[in-house]
C-alpha positions as CSV (number, residue, x, y, z in Angstrom):
1,M,66.1,-147.5,88.9
2,S,66.2,-151.0,87.5
3,A,62.9,-151.4,89.1
4,I,61.7,-148.3,87.5
5,L,62.9,-150.3,84.4
6,N,61.3,-153.5,84.9
7,F,58.0,-151.4,85.5
8,L,58.1,-149.6,82.5
9,K,59.2,-152.9,80.5
10,N,57.1,-155.5,82.0
11,K,53.2,-155.7,80.7
12,V,50.4,-155.8,82.7
13,K,47.6,-157.5,81.8
14,L,44.6,-155.0,81.4
15,T,42.6,-156.2,83.6
16,V,44.3,-155.4,86.1
17,V,45.1,-151.7,85.0
18,A,41.1,-151.5,84.6
19,L,40.9,-153.0,88.6
20,V,43.2,-150.5,90.1
21,L,41.9,-147.4,88.0
22,S,38.4,-148.3,89.1
23,I,39.3,-148.7,92.9
24,F,41.7,-144.9,92.4
25,T,37.8,-143.5,91.0
26,L,35.5,-145.2,93.7
27,V,37.9,-143.8,96.8
28,A,39.6,-140.4,94.6
29,Y,36.3,-138.9,93.0
30,H,33.5,-140.5,94.8
31,F,33.8,-139.4,98.2
32,P,31.3,-136.7,97.7
33,F,28.6,-139.2,96.2
34,F,29.3,-141.7,99.2
35,R,28.8,-139.2,101.7
36,Y,24.9,-138.2,100.8
37,V,24.4,-141.2,99.9
38,G,25.4,-142.1,103.9
39,E,24.1,-138.8,105.3
40,N,20.5,-139.5,103.5
41,V,20.2,-143.7,103.4
42,E,18.0,-145.2,105.9
43,H,19.0,-146.6,108.6
44,G,19.9,-150.0,109.9
45,A,20.8,-153.1,108.1
46,N,18.9,-152.1,104.6
47,G,20.9,-148.7,104.8
48,V,23.6,-150.6,105.1
49,F,23.1,-153.4,102.6
50,I,22.2,-150.2,100.1
51,F,25.5,-148.1,100.9
52,V,27.8,-151.3,100.3
53,S,26.2,-151.8,96.9
54,L,26.1,-148.9,95.6
55,I,30.2,-149.5,96.2
56,L,29.9,-152.5,94.5
57,L,28.1,-151.4,91.8
58,M,30.3,-148.0,91.0
59,L,33.1,-150.4,91.4
60,F,32.1,-152.9,88.1
61,L,30.6,-150.4,86.5
62,N,33.8,-148.6,86.0
63,F,35.9,-151.4,85.8
64,F,33.2,-152.3,82.7
65,F,34.2,-149.0,81.4
66,Y,37.5,-148.8,81.7
67,Y,38.3,-152.5,80.3
68,L,35.8,-151.6,77.1
69,V,37.4,-148.0,76.7
70,L,40.9,-149.0,76.8
71,F,40.4,-152.7,75.0
72,L,39.1,-151.6,71.7
73,G,40.8,-147.5,72.3
74,R,44.3,-148.9,72.8
75,F,46.3,-145.5,72.7
76,V,43.3,-143.3,71.6
77,G,41.2,-145.1,74.8
78,K,44.1,-143.8,76.8
79,C,43.8,-140.0,76.0
80,I,40.3,-141.1,76.4
81,L,40.5,-141.4,80.2
82,A,43.2,-139.0,81.2
83,F,41.4,-136.3,79.5
84,L,38.3,-137.7,81.9
85,F,41.0,-138.3,84.8
86,I,41.5,-134.0,84.5
87,A,38.0,-133.3,84.2
88,N,36.9,-135.7,87.5
89,S,39.8,-133.6,89.5
90,I,38.1,-130.4,88.0
91,A,34.9,-131.4,88.7
92,L,35.4,-132.6,91.9
93,Y,37.1,-129.4,93.0
94,F,34.1,-127.9,92.0
95,I,31.8,-130.1,94.5
96,N,34.0,-129.9,97.5
97,T,35.2,-126.0,97.4
98,Y,31.1,-124.8,96.3
99,D,29.2,-128.0,97.0
100,A,27.9,-127.8,93.2
101,Y,26.0,-130.3,91.9
102,I,26.7,-131.3,88.2
103,T,24.0,-131.6,86.5
104,S,22.4,-130.7,83.3
105,K,21.5,-127.1,84.1
106,M,25.2,-126.6,86.2
107,M,26.5,-127.9,82.3
108,G,24.4,-125.2,80.8
109,N,26.0,-122.2,83.2
110,V,29.8,-124.1,82.2
111,F,28.9,-123.4,78.7
112,N,27.4,-120.5,78.9
113,T,29.3,-119.1,81.1
114,R,32.3,-116.7,79.9
115,Y,36.1,-117.0,80.8
116,S,36.4,-113.9,82.9
117,E,33.3,-114.9,85.1
118,A,34.6,-118.5,85.1
119,S,38.0,-117.5,86.3
120,A,36.8,-116.1,89.1
121,F,35.9,-119.3,90.6
122,F,39.8,-120.8,90.3
123,S,41.9,-120.6,93.4
124,P,45.6,-122.1,93.6
125,T,43.7,-125.5,95.3
126,I,42.9,-126.3,91.5
127,F,46.4,-127.3,90.9
128,L,46.5,-129.7,93.7
129,Y,43.6,-131.4,92.4
130,I,44.5,-131.1,88.7
131,I,47.7,-132.3,89.7
132,L,47.3,-135.1,92.1
133,L,43.7,-136.5,90.7
134,G,44.3,-135.4,86.7
135,A,48.0,-136.0,86.2
136,I,49.4,-139.0,88.4
137,P,46.8,-141.4,87.2
138,C,47.5,-140.2,83.7
139,I,50.9,-140.3,84.3
140,Y,49.9,-144.3,85.9
141,L,48.4,-145.2,82.8
142,F,50.5,-143.6,80.0
143,L,54.0,-145.6,81.5
144,Q,51.6,-148.8,81.6
145,R,52.7,-151.4,79.0
146,L,49.4,-153.5,78.7
147,D,48.8,-157.0,78.0
148,Y,45.5,-156.5,76.1
149,G,44.8,-160.0,75.6
150,K,42.2,-161.9,73.3
151,W,38.6,-161.5,72.3
152,K,38.3,-164.5,74.1
153,R,39.1,-163.0,77.2
154,F,37.6,-159.9,76.9
155,F,34.6,-160.9,76.2
156,I,34.9,-163.2,79.3
157,N,35.4,-159.6,81.5
158,I,32.4,-157.3,79.7
159,E,30.0,-160.1,80.5
160,S,31.1,-160.6,84.1
161,S,31.4,-157.0,84.9
162,L,28.2,-156.7,83.1
163,G,26.4,-159.5,85.2
164,I,27.7,-158.3,88.2
165,V,26.4,-154.7,87.5
166,L,22.8,-156.2,86.3
167,F,23.0,-158.5,89.8
168,I,23.2,-156.2,92.5
169,A,20.6,-153.9,90.3
170,L,18.0,-156.1,90.3
171,V,18.8,-157.4,94.0
172,N,18.0,-153.9,94.9
173,M,15.3,-153.9,93.6
174,A,12.9,-153.1,96.6
175,N,16.1,-150.2,96.9
176,W,14.8,-148.0,93.4
177,P,12.3,-145.9,95.2
178,W,15.4,-144.7,97.4
179,I,17.2,-144.5,94.5
180,D,14.7,-142.7,92.2
181,K,13.8,-139.8,94.7
182,N,17.4,-139.2,95.0
183,S,18.6,-139.9,91.7
184,T,19.2,-136.2,90.3
185,I,21.6,-135.7,93.6
186,I,23.5,-138.4,93.5
187,G,23.9,-138.8,89.7
188,S,25.6,-135.1,90.1
189,L,28.3,-136.3,92.0
190,L,29.2,-139.7,90.5
191,M,33.0,-139.6,87.9
192,P,33.0,-139.6,85.4
193,W,29.6,-140.1,84.7
194,S,28.1,-136.5,86.4
195,Y,29.5,-134.3,83.3
196,T,29.5,-136.8,80.5
197,V,26.0,-137.5,81.0
198,N,24.7,-134.3,81.8
199,T,26.6,-132.0,79.1
200,I,24.8,-134.9,76.6
201,R,21.7,-133.9,78.3
202,F,22.0,-130.2,78.0
203,F,23.2,-130.5,73.9
204,N,20.3,-132.5,73.3
205,S,17.7,-130.6,75.3
206,E,19.5,-127.0,73.2
207,H,19.2,-129.1,69.7
208,N,15.4,-130.2,70.5
209,K,14.8,-126.6,71.5
210,N,12.5,-124.5,69.1
211,R,15.4,-121.6,68.9
212,E,12.9,-119.6,66.5
213,E,10.3,-117.9,68.9
214,I,7.1,-118.8,69.3
215,L,5.6,-115.2,68.4
216,L,2.7,-113.7,70.9
217,P,-0.1,-112.2,69.6
218,D,0.4,-109.1,68.3
219,A,0.0,-105.9,71.0
220,S,-1.8,-102.5,70.0
221,I,-0.4,-99.5,72.1
222,G,-3.4,-98.3,74.2
223,S,-2.3,-94.3,75.0
224,D,-0.1,-91.5,73.9
225,R,0.9,-91.1,77.4
226,K,4.5,-91.0,77.6
227,D,6.0,-93.5,79.8
228,V,9.4,-95.4,80.4
229,C,9.7,-98.5,82.7
230,V,13.2,-99.0,83.7
231,L,13.6,-103.3,84.5
232,V,16.8,-104.1,86.8
233,I,17.9,-107.9,86.8
234,G,19.5,-108.5,89.9
235,E,22.1,-111.4,90.4
236,S,22.2,-114.3,92.9
237,A,20.7,-111.3,95.6
238,R,18.4,-113.1,97.6
239,M,15.8,-111.3,99.5
240,K,17.3,-112.6,102.9
241,N,20.1,-109.6,102.8
242,F,18.1,-106.7,102.0
243,S,17.2,-104.8,104.9
244,L,13.4,-103.8,103.3
245,Y,12.9,-107.0,104.2
246,S,13.6,-106.6,107.8
247,Y,17.2,-107.8,107.4
248,E,19.2,-106.8,110.9
249,R,21.9,-104.7,108.9
250,P,21.3,-101.1,107.0
251,T,22.2,-102.4,103.8
252,N,19.6,-101.0,102.1
253,P,19.6,-97.3,103.5
254,L,18.6,-95.2,100.8
255,L,15.6,-97.2,99.3
256,E,14.5,-97.4,102.6
257,N,13.5,-93.1,101.8
258,D,12.5,-93.8,98.5
259,S,8.5,-95.3,99.0
260,V,9.7,-98.3,97.1
261,V,7.2,-101.6,97.8
262,A,9.0,-104.7,98.7
263,L,7.1,-107.6,97.6
264,Y,8.2,-111.0,98.9
265,A,8.9,-113.2,95.6
266,E,10.0,-116.6,94.7
267,S,12.2,-117.6,92.0
268,A,11.6,-120.1,89.1
269,A,14.9,-121.6,89.4
270,T,18.1,-121.1,91.0
271,Y,20.9,-120.6,88.2
272,T,20.8,-117.9,85.8
273,T,19.4,-118.8,82.4
274,A,16.4,-120.2,83.4
275,G,15.6,-117.3,86.4
276,V,16.3,-114.1,83.7
277,K,14.1,-116.2,80.9
278,A,11.4,-116.9,83.9
279,I,11.6,-113.0,84.1
280,L,10.9,-112.2,80.7
281,D,8.5,-114.4,80.4
282,H,4.6,-114.6,79.7
283,K,4.4,-117.9,81.4
284,S,5.7,-120.8,82.2
285,T,5.6,-123.0,79.2
286,G,9.6,-125.0,78.9
287,K,9.1,-123.1,75.3
288,L,11.2,-120.6,73.2
289,Y,7.8,-117.9,73.3
290,E,8.4,-114.4,72.5
291,I,9.9,-112.6,75.4
292,L,9.1,-109.4,76.8
293,P,11.5,-107.1,75.0
294,N,11.1,-108.2,72.2
295,Y,7.7,-108.7,72.1
296,L,7.6,-104.6,72.6
297,N,10.3,-103.6,70.5
298,R,7.6,-105.6,68.3
299,N,4.8,-103.5,68.5
300,G,6.3,-99.7,68.8
301,V,8.4,-99.5,71.9
302,D,11.5,-98.1,72.5
303,V,13.2,-100.9,74.3
304,T,16.8,-101.0,75.3
305,W,19.0,-104.1,76.8
306,R,22.1,-103.0,78.6
307,T,24.7,-105.5,80.7
308,S,27.7,-107.1,82.2
309,N,26.1,-110.2,82.3
310,W,25.2,-113.1,80.8
311,G,21.9,-116.1,80.1
312,E,19.3,-114.2,78.5
313,P,16.8,-115.8,75.8
314,P,18.2,-114.1,72.5
315,L,17.0,-110.7,72.0
316,H,15.2,-109.6,68.6
317,I,16.2,-105.4,69.4
318,N,18.9,-103.1,68.1
319,K,20.1,-101.6,71.2
320,I,21.7,-104.3,73.2
321,F,24.4,-102.7,75.2
322,N,27.6,-104.5,77.3
323,V,30.8,-103.4,79.5
324,D,33.1,-103.3,76.6
325,S,30.0,-101.0,74.1
326,L,29.3,-98.6,77.0
327,S,33.5,-97.8,78.0
328,R,33.4,-96.7,74.7
329,L,30.8,-94.3,75.1
330,Y,31.9,-93.5,78.1
331,P,36.1,-93.8,78.3
332,E,35.4,-92.2,82.2
333,A,33.1,-94.7,83.8
334,D,35.2,-97.6,85.9
335,K,34.2,-100.6,83.9
336,R,34.7,-102.4,86.4
337,Y,31.3,-102.5,88.4
338,D,27.5,-102.2,87.4
339,E,27.5,-98.8,87.3
340,I,28.6,-98.0,84.3
341,L,25.4,-100.0,82.6
342,F,23.3,-96.6,84.1
343,E,26.1,-94.3,82.5
344,G,23.9,-92.0,80.1
345,L,20.6,-93.5,81.1
346,Y,18.9,-90.1,82.1
347,D,19.7,-88.4,79.0
348,S,18.7,-91.6,76.4
349,I,15.4,-91.1,78.1
350,R,15.3,-87.7,78.2
351,N,16.1,-88.0,74.4
352,S,14.0,-90.4,73.1
353,S,11.2,-89.3,71.0
354,I,8.9,-92.3,71.5
355,N,5.9,-92.6,73.8
356,K,7.1,-96.1,75.6
357,L,10.4,-96.9,76.6
358,L,11.2,-100.0,78.3
359,I,15.0,-100.0,79.5
360,V,16.8,-103.2,81.0
361,V,19.4,-103.2,82.5
362,H,20.9,-107.3,83.5
363,T,23.4,-106.7,86.3
364,S,25.9,-109.0,87.7
365,T,26.6,-107.3,91.5
366,S,26.3,-109.8,93.6
367,H,27.2,-112.4,91.5
368,G,30.1,-115.0,93.9
369,P,32.6,-116.0,94.8
370,T,34.2,-112.8,94.7
371,Y,31.8,-110.7,96.3
372,N,34.6,-108.7,97.8
373,L,35.2,-107.7,93.9
374,K,31.5,-106.2,93.0
375,Y,31.2,-102.5,94.2
376,P,34.1,-100.1,94.4
377,E,36.0,-98.9,97.9
378,Q,33.5,-96.5,99.7
379,F,30.9,-99.5,99.3
380,E,32.8,-101.0,102.1
381,K,31.1,-100.6,104.8
382,F,31.0,-104.2,106.6
383,K,34.8,-105.3,107.3
384,P,36.5,-107.9,107.0
385,V,35.7,-109.1,104.1
386,C,36.9,-112.1,102.2
387,T,38.9,-112.5,99.6
388,T,39.1,-116.2,98.8
389,V,37.5,-117.7,96.1
390,E,37.2,-120.8,97.7
391,M,33.9,-120.3,99.9
392,S,33.9,-123.1,102.4
393,K,37.2,-122.0,103.9
394,A,36.0,-118.7,104.1
395,D,35.3,-117.3,107.6
396,P,31.8,-116.7,107.8
397,K,30.8,-113.5,109.0
398,Q,33.9,-112.5,106.3
399,L,31.9,-113.9,103.6
400,I,28.5,-112.6,104.6
401,N,30.3,-109.1,105.0
402,A,31.8,-109.0,101.6
403,Y,27.6,-109.9,100.1
404,D,26.3,-107.4,102.3
405,N,28.3,-104.9,100.7
406,S,27.1,-105.9,97.3
407,I,23.8,-105.5,98.1
408,L,24.7,-101.6,99.9
409,Y,26.0,-101.2,96.1
410,T,22.3,-102.3,94.5
411,D,20.7,-99.9,96.7
412,Y,23.0,-97.3,96.1
413,L,22.3,-98.2,92.3
414,L,18.8,-98.0,92.6
415,H,18.5,-95.2,94.2
416,N,20.2,-93.4,91.5
417,V,17.7,-94.9,88.6
418,I,14.7,-93.8,91.0
419,D,16.6,-90.0,91.3
420,S,17.2,-89.6,87.3
421,L,13.5,-91.3,87.1
422,K,12.2,-88.1,89.5
423,N,13.7,-85.7,87.2
424,I,12.2,-86.5,84.4
425,P,8.9,-85.1,84.9
426,E,7.3,-85.0,81.6
427,R,7.5,-89.0,81.6
428,R,5.4,-91.1,84.0
429,S,7.9,-93.8,85.3
430,C,8.6,-96.9,87.0
431,M,11.7,-98.9,88.2
432,I,10.9,-102.8,88.8
433,F,14.7,-105.0,90.5
434,V,13.9,-108.4,90.7
435,S,16.7,-111.2,91.0
436,D,17.2,-114.2,88.9
437,H,17.9,-116.1,92.5
438,G,19.1,-115.7,95.2
439,E,22.5,-117.6,96.6
440,S,23.6,-119.8,99.7
441,L,26.3,-118.4,101.9
442,G,27.2,-121.5,104.0
443,E,24.1,-122.1,105.3
444,G,23.8,-126.3,105.0
445,N,27.3,-125.8,104.2
446,L,26.1,-124.5,100.3
447,Y,27.3,-122.3,98.6
448,M,26.3,-119.9,95.5
449,H,23.3,-121.2,93.7
450,G,22.6,-124.1,91.5
451,V,20.9,-126.5,93.4
452,P,17.7,-128.5,92.1
453,M,14.7,-126.9,93.1
454,S,13.2,-130.3,94.6
455,V,15.7,-129.4,97.3
456,A,16.8,-126.0,96.6
457,P,17.0,-124.0,100.3
458,K,15.0,-120.9,100.5
459,V,17.8,-118.4,100.0
460,Q,18.6,-119.9,96.4
461,T,14.7,-119.2,95.6
462,E,13.3,-116.4,98.3
463,I,14.6,-113.0,96.0
464,P,13.2,-109.0,96.2
465,F,11.2,-107.9,93.8
466,I,11.3,-104.0,94.8
467,V,9.5,-100.9,93.3
468,W,8.9,-97.3,92.2
469,T,6.5,-95.5,90.5
470,S,6.1,-92.0,90.0
471,D,2.3,-92.8,89.6
472,S,1.1,-91.7,92.6
473,T,-2.3,-93.2,91.5
474,L,-1.0,-96.7,91.1
475,K,-1.1,-98.4,94.7
476,I,0.4,-101.9,95.0
477,D,-0.6,-104.4,97.5
478,P,2.7,-105.5,99.7
479,S,0.5,-108.4,100.9
480,I,1.1,-109.8,97.4
481,K,3.4,-112.7,97.0
482,A,4.8,-112.6,93.5
483,T,7.0,-114.6,90.9
484,Q,9.2,-113.4,88.5
485,Y,6.4,-113.8,85.4
486,H,4.5,-111.0,87.5
487,V,7.5,-108.5,85.6
488,F,5.4,-109.1,82.1
489,H,2.4,-108.6,82.8
490,S,2.8,-105.8,85.2
491,I,5.1,-104.0,82.5
492,L,2.7,-104.6,80.3
493,N,-0.1,-102.4,82.6
494,F,2.1,-99.9,82.5
495,L,3.1,-98.6,80.0
496,D,-0.9,-99.0,78.8
497,I,0.1,-102.0,75.8
498,K,-3.3,-104.1,75.2
499,S,-1.9,-107.8,74.5
500,P,-4.1,-110.8,74.6
501,V,-2.4,-112.9,76.6
502,Y,-2.6,-110.1,79.4
503,N,-3.0,-111.9,82.1
504,P,-4.4,-109.5,85.4
505,D,-3.5,-112.6,88.2
506,F,0.1,-111.2,87.3
507,D,-0.1,-108.4,87.8
508,I,1.4,-106.3,90.4
509,F,-1.3,-103.2,89.6
510,S,-3.9,-105.1,88.2
511,H,-6.5,-104.2,91.4
512,T,-5.5,-100.0,91.0
513,S,-5.6,-99.4,87.3
514,S,-7.9,-100.5,84.3
515,S,-6.6,-103.9,82.4
516,P,-4.8,-103.3,79.4
517,H,-7.2,-105.6,76.8
C-alpha cells in the first residue's frame, strides 16, 4: 500500500513518461505495421536496416509528439492523449479483426456509416481492446504526477528527438522508393497517425469538393414509348459467388431461368461511396457532376430512389424512400430484409402516367460482417453459417455459407423484379443489377472490402453486372467487359434520352440499337 502511495506522491520526469508511452505505443499498437513491413521488405542486410530504422523512427517520433503535447497541454494534453489511446485501441481492433487499412477513404466510411450498421462490427472482444490497450494507459497517465521541467530542458528534448528523426530519415534516403511505394498501407497502420491524418485528409477533400453539382447539358426525350428501367445497386456482391458466373454452388437458381445476360465487370473502387458514385456518373472525373437520377429527373423522367443503404451522392429528386418510410407505407412488410425495398413496386409502375421511368433500388443484402442477418430463414440453404462478427476467427466454410445465402436471397429479389416487369406488358422494361464493389472472405487473410485499389484483390473489384430486358430486339454481347460507368449510358439509350454526354463506347446496348444523340 505504501508503495502505491509513494507512486502517487512522487513526481516523475516528463521525459520518462513520454518514453514509457512511446515504447508502449510501439509494442501495443504497431504490431500490424511491423508485421506488414517484415512481410514485404526485401531480404538481407538492407531489409534489416529498414526494419530497425522504422522502429527507431517511430519510437522517437512518438516521443516527440507525447512530450510536446504533455509539456504544452498539461492536463489538457493528458486528455488529448487519453482520447488517442482509446481511439488507438478501437482502430487496432478493426485492423486485427477485419484486416482493415485506416485510409482517408476508410475514415470517410466511418463518418458516413450509420450506428445501426457500425454496431454490427462490434463484439465483446472490442471491450478487451479498450480496457487493456485504452483504459490502462489512460489510468497510468492520469495517476502520474509529472515533473515538467524547465523550458531549457523542453527545447533540448524536442530538438534532440526531432534531430534523431531527421537523421534516420536522411540515412534512409536510398530506401525512400520502397517507403514511397508502400506509403499508403504503412501509413494506414500507424497509430495515432493513421486515423488522425486521414481524418484531416478526408474532411479537407470534402471541403474542397464542389458540393453544388456541375450540371450536365440539357437532354431531351426521343420518343413517347413507355419505358421503365429498374436499377438495383448491390452491396458487397462479388462476381465469384454467383453461379451465373460458373460458381460451383447454385446461388442463382431463379435467374438462370430468367434469360438474363451476366457481364464481366470491374468496380471503380472498393468502398460504397465511390462505387455508388461511379454507377451513377457519366464518366470518371473526381468532380461532382450531375448524377443519373438527378439528370433524368431534371429532364422529364419519373425517378424514384428506394434504399436500405447509404453513401450515395446528393439526390435532387422528390421520390426518396428509406426503410422507415417504406415501413410506414407497407406496415406488414418485414423491415429487417431488403424485400421491403420492392414492396409496391409493381403498383407504382402501373400507376405512373409518365412515359419514362427510372427506379433505383439501393440494397444492403450482402453487407458484412453479419451476412447471416441479411436474409430470411428460408434462404439459409447453405449450412452451418457463421454468426460471429469476428470474421478472422470464424470457420471459413461457415463464413462462405452465410455469404452465399445472401447471394441466394439476392437471386430471389432480382427474379421478383423481373416477374413484376413481365406482368406490365404495356411498358418496355429493363432490369440492371450491378454491385458497388466486391468482398473478401478470408482470401489472403483479408475480409470485407476497402483495400486500396492499387493492391486490392480481384474478389473486391470483380462484380456482377446482370441485365434483363423485355425487348427481344436488344441483343447484348456477353463478351463485353463492363464498368460501372456503363450504367449511365446504357440507361440513357434504353429510355431513349437524347444527350450530348452519351457515349456509345459505354453502352451495353450500343451495337444493337440506335444511338440517342
